[in-house]
Phi, psi and omega in degrees: 000146176283174180294134179268101193297321186293343175295325176295323175295322176297322175298321177299315178298316182299314182289329176294320177299313180296318179301309182299323179296312182291321185283333188233355184233308192297323188247035183298336181288341180241348181283141182296334179265004176053229180257023185299330186249007179277152175207186187298326179291312180295323182298332178258014185296339178298342178288355171301330177294322175302319179296320175301320180294320176299316179298318180297319178302319178293307188292321184291320177293322176297320179292318179299325178298338182256004188251133184282337186206163177301312182297318180296320179297311181297322178297315181295319179294316179298318180292333177287322188265327190294316183305311180294322178297318178297310181300311184292323178297318178293320177298315180299315183295312186278345180258353187303323181292343178275345182243080189290341182263019177307124180294338179272359176080202183293158178247121178255145185303322183298333182278000171285338188298312181304315180295316183292333178265350185058036178238125185294152184307323181304312182292321179295321177298320179292322184282314187263329180090010178248148179284136178230154170223158175277143178287339175226133180299329183294345181296344184305323183288333176292324177295318177298314181302315185291326173297319177298318180302311184296312183293314182293321179293317178300317181288323186305318184281002173250317187252349181065187195291316188290325180278340184298317182302316180290326178295315178298319179292328176300323177295321177297314180297324177299318178295317180301312180294316180297320179295317180295315179294323181293328178289337187247347182227137177266083184227128184297319182295316179298317179298321179297318178296316179298314181297317181296312181294328178290314181290340173271001176065032180296342180296339180260358186287344175297322178292317179298318179297316179299313179301321179293328176295320179291330173295317180294325174297316179296323184284312187260346182057040177254123184301330183303322180292327177297314181291323175301316180297317179296315181299316179297319180293320179296313180299318179297315181298312183292317183294315184285328190238024184298335181274355179228102187300315182298317179293320179298314179296319179297318179296320178296319180294319178296318178297317179295320178298316177300314181297315182295335181294345180263355183233345181246112181302326183292328176290319177298323179295318178297314181292338180268012177296153184299324181295310182292325176297318178297313180297321176297324180297321182263006191298324184292303177297327177300314180299318183293325190264334205289318198298300186293322181292316180296316180295317180298312179295324180295334178273316189281324182299313178296333177289326180279317181247089190298327183277357182292129173302139187300326183290340182290325183301308178295331178295318177295317181297316180296316179300320179297315180291324176300312180298314180295319180294323177296315179301318180294312183293321187276320192240345187248320185302310185296312177301318178296318178299318180296320177296316180296319179298318179297316178298316180296319180296319179294320178296316179296320179296316179297319180295318178296322178296317179296321178295320179296320179294323178294321180295319179292000000 
């Protein structure tokens, strides 16, 4: 299949939602403009991550369909994500002292490890026994994504594409049941199931399952897959956000928008606009870099330039991150990826040579 252009536009929408939430809602207690620019859309902007998960469910199943093996898939995914993570982690580490108002505080070298390994600090602490933190709070969704990659790839080569969506949704339902039983029963076994499903991030697998259904709809053009995807998204929205009406409705609307983008050409046309395609193109490094730098600049610029209107500071900060993300996406990711690929190829070749010599 060729590249599905409107998916890049959806990535653009997702990162804009996350951006608005972080820039105007999450840190109102420390921002000089407080909550002056927040509104109902920005307040629910964290659901942009849900949109990223829906997109991932679609894209990962499509990628698995083109991949010959579990190992090859993980290598390709790692090679897709690692170069930008490496570049952005180094930028964050070496620039942190210039952004004194970072809400996440100082950056220590040891805390680069979770992001570079795509393993959340909790698991590293259990494995290594040392305390870790993420250098950026936004990295949490990358840890969830990588768990999804490993689990879905492992399952795919056993159950194939059509059963994978239901299996993933089954994991979400397992988490829902374990959570409900754990809230009502004091049982060690139930708690163990709940803890395991939580640490494996099964609470987000409903979105991945829904996205994979829309891929199957796109692939087979069978309406049933469209409805399965909608049903899974609705159940996920209601179950996760039933205690917050505004968030639940927002999650349902985002899910509906995602679904409609596969059946209405005019939505695809909007999503394929040059602006949203561009934002989608830079969305990954933008996501990795944006939060602490934007908040820090939004605080520090008005302190340096007292006459500056408060709204100008976040606009300058956003423009700076857009420019930096463009440079990374356009000029840095591919060369770094090529170097890493060359190193991996040489290592694999050397390993094969050693194995051949052992056989002889």
